[in-house]
C-alpha positions as CSV (number, residue, x, y, z in Angstrom):
1,M,109.7,115.7,117.8
2,A,106.7,116.1,115.7
3,T,104.2,113.4,114.9
4,M,103.7,112.0,111.6
5,G,100.5,113.0,109.9
6,P,98.0,111.0,108.0
7,W,99.2,112.4,104.8
8,S,103.1,111.4,105.6
9,R,101.9,107.7,106.6
10,V,100.0,107.2,103.3
11,R,103.0,108.6,101.2
12,M,105.4,106.4,103.2
13,V,103.2,103.2,102.7
14,K,102.8,104.1,98.9
15,C,106.4,104.2,98.5
16,Q,107.0,100.8,100.3
17,M,104.2,99.4,98.2
18,L,105.7,100.4,95.0
19,V,109.2,98.8,96.0
20,T,107.6,95.8,97.3
21,S,105.9,95.4,93.8
22,F,109.2,95.5,92.0
23,F,110.6,93.0,94.3
24,V,107.6,90.8,94.1
25,L,108.1,91.1,90.4
26,L,111.7,90.0,90.6
27,L,110.6,86.9,92.8
28,G,107.9,86.0,89.9
29,L,110.7,85.9,87.2
30,S,112.9,84.0,89.6
31,M,110.2,81.3,90.3
32,A,109.5,81.4,86.5
33,T,113.3,80.8,85.6
34,L,113.4,77.9,88.2
35,A,110.5,76.3,87.0
36,A,111.8,76.4,83.4
37,L,115.0,75.1,84.4
38,T,113.2,72.3,86.3
39,Y,111.5,71.3,83.0
40,Y,113.9,72.1,80.4
41,G,117.2,71.8,82.2
42,A,119.9,69.3,81.2
43,H,119.7,67.5,84.4
44,F,116.0,66.9,84.6
45,A,115.5,66.5,80.9
46,V,117.9,63.6,80.7
47,I,116.2,61.9,83.6
48,G,112.9,62.9,82.2
49,H,113.8,61.0,78.6
50,A,114.9,57.9,80.4
51,S,111.8,57.7,82.6
52,S,108.4,56.3,81.3
53,D,105.1,58.1,81.6
54,K,104.0,55.5,84.3
55,T,106.9,56.4,86.7
56,P,106.2,58.7,89.8
57,Y,109.0,61.0,88.6
58,E,107.5,62.1,85.4
59,A,103.9,63.1,87.2
60,M,106.0,65.0,89.7
61,H,108.2,66.6,86.9
62,R,105.0,68.0,85.3
63,W,103.3,69.0,88.5
64,T,106.4,71.0,89.7
65,F,106.5,72.9,86.4
66,Y,103.0,73.9,86.3
67,A,102.9,74.6,89.9
68,G,106.0,77.0,89.5
69,I,104.8,78.8,86.2
70,S,101.3,79.2,88.0
71,L,102.9,80.9,90.9
72,A,105.0,83.2,88.8
73,G,102.0,84.1,86.9
74,L,100.2,85.1,90.1
75,L,103.1,87.0,91.5
76,T,103.5,89.0,88.2
77,V,99.9,90.0,87.9
78,G,99.8,90.8,91.7
79,A,103.0,93.1,91.4
80,V,101.5,95.0,88.5
81,L,97.9,95.3,90.0
82,G,99.6,96.7,93.1
83,A,101.9,99.2,91.5
84,A,98.9,100.4,89.1
85,A,96.4,100.7,92.1
86,T,99.1,102.7,94.0
87,M,99.7,105.1,91.1
88,R,96.1,105.4,90.2
89,E,94.5,105.2,93.7
90,A,92.1,102.4,92.3
91,G,90.5,100.4,95.2
92,G,89.4,97.7,92.9
93,L,93.0,97.0,91.4
94,M,94.3,97.0,94.9
95,A,91.8,94.2,95.9
96,G,92.8,92.5,93.0
97,G,96.4,92.8,94.0
98,F,95.6,91.5,97.5
99,L,93.6,88.4,96.1
100,C,96.9,87.4,94.2
101,F,99.2,87.9,97.1
102,A,96.6,85.7,99.1
103,L,96.4,82.9,96.4
104,V,100.5,82.9,96.3
105,F,100.6,82.9,100.1
106,G,98.3,79.8,100.4
107,A,100.2,78.1,97.6
108,L,103.4,78.6,99.1
109,V,102.2,77.3,102.5
110,E,101.3,74.2,101.0
111,V,104.7,73.8,99.1
112,A,106.4,74.4,102.5
113,F,104.2,71.9,104.4
114,W,104.8,69.2,101.5
115,R,108.5,69.8,101.6
116,F,108.7,69.4,105.2
117,H,106.8,66.1,105.6
118,N,108.3,64.7,102.2
119,P,111.8,66.1,101.9
120,T,113.1,63.2,100.0
121,Q,110.4,62.4,97.6
122,V,111.7,63.9,94.6
123,E,115.1,62.5,95.6
124,D,113.7,59.0,95.8
125,A,112.0,59.2,92.4
126,V,115.2,60.5,90.6
127,L,117.0,57.7,92.1
128,D,114.5,55.1,91.2
129,T,114.6,56.3,87.8
130,Y,118.5,56.0,87.6
131,D,118.4,52.5,89.0
132,L,115.9,51.2,86.5
133,V,117.9,52.5,83.8
134,Y,121.1,51.1,85.4
135,D,119.6,47.5,85.8
136,Q,118.3,47.6,82.2
137,A,121.7,48.7,80.8
138,V,123.5,46.0,82.6
139,K,121.1,43.4,81.3
140,N,121.3,45.0,77.6
141,V,124.7,46.6,77.0
142,S,124.2,47.8,73.5
143,G,120.6,48.8,73.6
144,T,118.8,51.9,74.1
145,P,119.2,51.7,78.0
146,Q,122.9,51.8,77.6
147,Q,122.7,55.1,75.6
148,Q,120.3,56.6,78.6
149,L,122.7,55.7,81.1
150,V,125.5,57.0,79.3
151,A,123.8,60.5,78.8
152,I,122.9,60.5,82.6
153,Q,126.4,59.8,83.5
154,D,128.0,62.2,81.3
155,T,125.2,65.2,82.6
156,F,125.7,64.5,86.0
157,L,129.5,63.9,85.8
158,C,129.4,60.5,87.4
159,C,129.6,56.8,86.7
160,G,128.0,53.7,88.0
161,K,127.1,53.0,91.4
162,N,128.8,51.2,94.4
163,S,126.8,48.1,95.7
164,P,126.9,47.8,99.5
165,F,126.1,44.2,99.3
166,S,128.4,42.6,97.0
167,L,131.1,43.3,94.6
168,L,130.4,44.6,91.1
169,G,130.3,42.2,88.2
170,D,131.9,42.0,85.1
171,L,129.1,43.7,83.3
172,E,129.0,46.6,85.9
173,V,132.6,47.2,85.9
174,S,132.7,47.5,82.1
175,L,130.3,50.5,82.4
176,C,132.9,52.7,83.9
177,Q,136.4,52.4,82.2
178,G,139.2,54.7,81.8
179,E,138.6,58.5,82.8
180,E,134.8,57.5,83.9
181,A,136.1,55.3,86.6
182,A,137.5,58.1,88.6
183,R,134.2,59.8,88.5
184,Q,132.0,59.9,91.8
185,D,129.1,57.5,92.4
186,C,126.0,58.6,90.4
187,L,123.9,58.0,93.6
188,V,126.1,60.5,95.2
189,G,126.4,62.9,92.5
190,I,122.6,62.8,91.7
191,R,121.5,63.4,95.4
192,S,124.1,66.2,95.9
193,F,122.5,68.1,93.0
194,L,119.0,67.5,94.0
195,R,119.8,68.9,97.5
196,M,121.5,71.8,96.1
197,Y,118.3,72.5,94.0
198,G,115.9,71.7,96.8
199,N,117.8,74.4,98.9
200,I,117.4,76.9,96.4
201,A,113.7,76.3,96.0
202,S,113.3,76.1,100.1
203,I,114.9,79.9,100.1
204,L,112.7,81.0,97.3
205,T,109.6,79.8,99.2
206,G,110.6,81.2,102.6
207,I,111.3,84.7,100.7
208,G,108.0,84.4,99.0
209,L,106.0,83.7,102.4
210,A,107.5,86.9,104.0
211,A,107.1,89.0,100.8
212,M,103.3,88.1,100.4
213,V,102.7,88.7,104.3
214,Y,104.3,92.1,103.8
215,A,102.4,92.8,100.5
216,M,99.1,91.9,102.0
217,L,99.5,94.1,104.8
218,L,100.4,97.2,102.6
219,S,97.8,96.5,100.1
220,S,95.0,96.1,102.8
221,F,96.2,99.6,104.4
222,L,96.1,101.3,101.0
223,W,92.7,100.0,100.1
224,F,91.2,101.2,103.6
225,A,93.1,104.6,102.8
226,I,91.5,104.8,99.3
227,R,88.1,103.9,100.6
228,S,88.3,106.5,103.1
229,G,89.5,109.3,101.0
230,C,92.9,109.7,102.1
231,S,95.0,110.6,98.9
232,L,98.6,111.3,98.6
233,D,98.1,113.9,96.0
234,R,94.6,115.2,97.4
235,K,92.8,114.5,94.3
236,G,89.3,114.9,96.0
237,K,86.4,116.9,95.4
238,Y,86.2,120.5,95.1
239,T,83.4,122.9,96.0
240,L,82.7,126.5,95.4
241,S,82.0,128.6,98.7
242,R,78.7,130.6,98.4
243,R,79.4,134.6,97.9
244,A,78.8,136.8,100.8
245,P,75.6,138.8,100.6
246,N,77.5,142.0,101.1
247,C,79.8,141.3,98.4
248,Q,79.2,143.1,95.0
249,P,80.4,141.5,91.4
250,Q,83.5,142.9,90.2
251,E,83.7,144.5,86.9
252,P,85.4,142.7,84.1
253,S,89.0,143.3,83.7
254,F,88.2,145.1,80.4
255,F,86.4,147.9,82.1
256,R,88.6,148.1,85.3
257,H,90.1,151.5,85.7
258,S,93.8,151.9,84.8
259,P,96.1,154.9,85.2
260,G,95.5,157.4,82.2
261,W,92.1,155.8,81.0
262,P,89.0,157.6,81.5
263,V,86.8,156.5,84.2
264,L,83.3,155.2,83.2
265,Q,80.4,156.9,85.3
266,H,76.8,156.6,85.2
267,P,74.9,159.4,83.6
268,T,73.6,162.2,85.9
269,E,70.9,164.7,85.3
270,V,73.4,167.3,83.8
271,D,74.3,164.6,81.2
272,V,71.0,163.9,80.2
273,P,69.0,166.4,77.9
274,H,66.1,168.1,78.9
275,G,63.1,166.1,78.5
276,H,64.5,163.1,78.4
277,L,64.8,162.3,82.2
278,G,62.0,160.1,83.5
279,A,61.1,158.3,86.6
280,S,63.5,156.3,88.2
281,S,63.8,152.6,87.3
282,P,63.2,150.1,90.0
283,S,66.8,149.4,90.3
284,G,67.4,153.2,91.7
285,G,69.2,154.4,88.3
286,P,67.6,157.0,86.0
287,Q,65.5,155.8,83.1
288,L,65.7,157.5,79.7
289,L,62.5,158.1,77.7
290,Q,62.1,158.0,73.9
291,D,60.4,161.2,72.3
292,S,57.2,160.2,71.0
């Protein structure tokens, strides 16, 4: 079995880099979509409207959105630079793509570390906001908190919350009547939704980490290949070899001999009129002299 040559390896890595760049671009679009849903989605928007600017949820909400958009932008730029550098064989563009991949890898490592050590921080912030709105709605049935509580319950398809310490009062029971009473507990509904959303974010984070490692390996290999001059299309420098000393210049194509055409010859002594033959020229041919 024949071994794979350097040109075949470079060609294979270039094809893999193009496919990886397309996959990274899709990953960036997925993260941008997830960030947009986190900020503008109905479930998070209704909690954001009910929370004040001083609550931990509001700060975490904005931080999550800006972090997701930044990661999506870096992924998109890195994918475009990687694909352009692969097609044009530009070392500077490849270095820029590697830098974007490295930044995204570092950010995703921090996200995974935070997610591992604080798995319920987002969930606790959302539940605290709901508890605050619920308590205000119980105290003021006809005010704004009541409207906010109804909006949250209609969005999450839940109603009220079960008290583990005592029976619900008349005001708490009045919040869930008729068909709404058959809905699930809002604490359970909000927690299940956030866990599903967190699982999706964790899957994208894991896929992003694996993709960034692979993209950095490919981009570093191609950068060294470009620097060393290994090109897929062999677009290198061309040099003209010197002509051998015994090679004679070839006549132009117009003066070449063709069948049926007269052959051009140098003039001889027979062809030269008498008295016009002079001394030989330095090149060895006859020299014609003009009549005085």
